[in-house]
C-alpha positions, 0 to 999 in steps of 0.5 A: 167754476173751480179751476180748469185742469189740463188733464185729470187722471182717474186711477193710480195703478201702473197705467195712471202713475205712468200717465202722470209722469209723462203728463207732468214732464209735458208741463200739464200739471196733471191731477191724479185721483187715486180711487178707493185703492191707491196704487191699484191691485199691484199693491196686493202683490208681495213680489213683482218679478217681471217688471223690467229693472228689478232683477231681484223683484220688487214689492208691489207697494214699493213699486207704486210708491216709487212711481207716485214719487216720480210723478210728483217730482215733475209736478203731478198732484195727488188727490186721495178720493174717488170718482163715483158719480156725476161723470159728464164726459160729453160736457165741455169742459169735462165735468167729474165729481170727486167725493161730492166735489166738482172737478172740471178738466180739458182732458181726462185719462181713465185708468181705473183698472180692474177689480176682483171677480167673485164666485157669486155665492150668497155665503161668499158675500156673507163671509167676506172679511170673515175668512173669505178674502181676495188678497193673500198678501193682505190677509194671509199673515193674520193669526186666524189663518196660521197653521190652519188648512186654507183654500185658494180658488183659481188656476191662473198665475194669480191663484198660483202666487196666492197659493205659494204665498199662503204656504208660509202660514197655512198648514196645507193649501188646497188649490181648487180649479175647474179644469184638470190643469192650471192655466198659469204660465209653465214656470209658475205652474210647475213651481206651485205643483211641486210645493209639498204644502199645495194640494190641487183639487182638479175639475172642481168648483166651490158650491158653498162656503161653510161657517159652522162656527157662525161668522167664520169660515170652517170649510167649503163644499166642492162639486166635481164637474165631471162626476157631480160628486160633492165633498167638503174640505175643512179650512179656515180661509178661502182665497178667491183668485178667479180673475178680474172685472174692469171698474168701468160701470160708472162710465156705462152709457158714456164710454163705449165698452165691450160685453165684459165692460172693457173700454174700447179705444180707437187703435192705435191710439188710446182715444175713447168715443168721448172727445178729450177722454183717453183710456189705458191699463187694465180697464182696456186690456183683457188680454195681457193685463201686465204691469208693464203693458199697463205702464206702456198704455199709460204713457201712450194716453198721456201723449195722446192727451198732450197732443189733444191739448196742443190741438185745442190751442 
């Protein structure tokens, strides 16, 4: 059997790295398995303005890199890889498989976060990375989008942020939302709608994504939800920002979750139904979904794991 870990943290977003900081300072020598997107979704955000301690805002990548360095300073170890199969939370010790190799641990902290929600269109899947994208900060600066009309789908803070960012590159940004007003916070909505390059498309949904030139987005088909009128909007890129889904499918049948896949914990703790397994961050939180709340729950999960280990002797 490989070495037995005190705690393995699955995920490396705000929740995961904060858990690592607290677990490392408690001399638990935690192992952090980063997942396919080290740093989590926050690394796709160009400017984080609401994380305490950064009056001018901070780049998402920089913030996550700082958290990683802080955790490693206290003894956390980083393993770049993913837990994608053979999770045995009911076993004693807990058994995980990281990129095909077994890892055994006394406790585990699940901080897998959430991924982008998709429209579910066949054309969306076909044109993924060919003009369809879920990250403006990742792909917006690409030459294919510069000085071209672009589309953002969504009406929350993320969609508004994507639209605002894309005004740096696109000739115009069509913001398509199924309602007649944005769901975003008041300040974000006002800022977005005041921008001269952003054109809201209200009460509408994307029915299809066009690729007249083949293998490259050329436009979208939009249906008005009230009149059912169908129109086409030419564009070079479709940026989808309609929310997130928790990355919890692998744990189905082992960890209790609600109908939307969010893990259930025994409030006020971070304990799941599996002994020695704790959960935190956006894979638990369907309400707030903020970096600061994720960090707070990561702190709580590490403290819960520490107490569990102390009880084990």
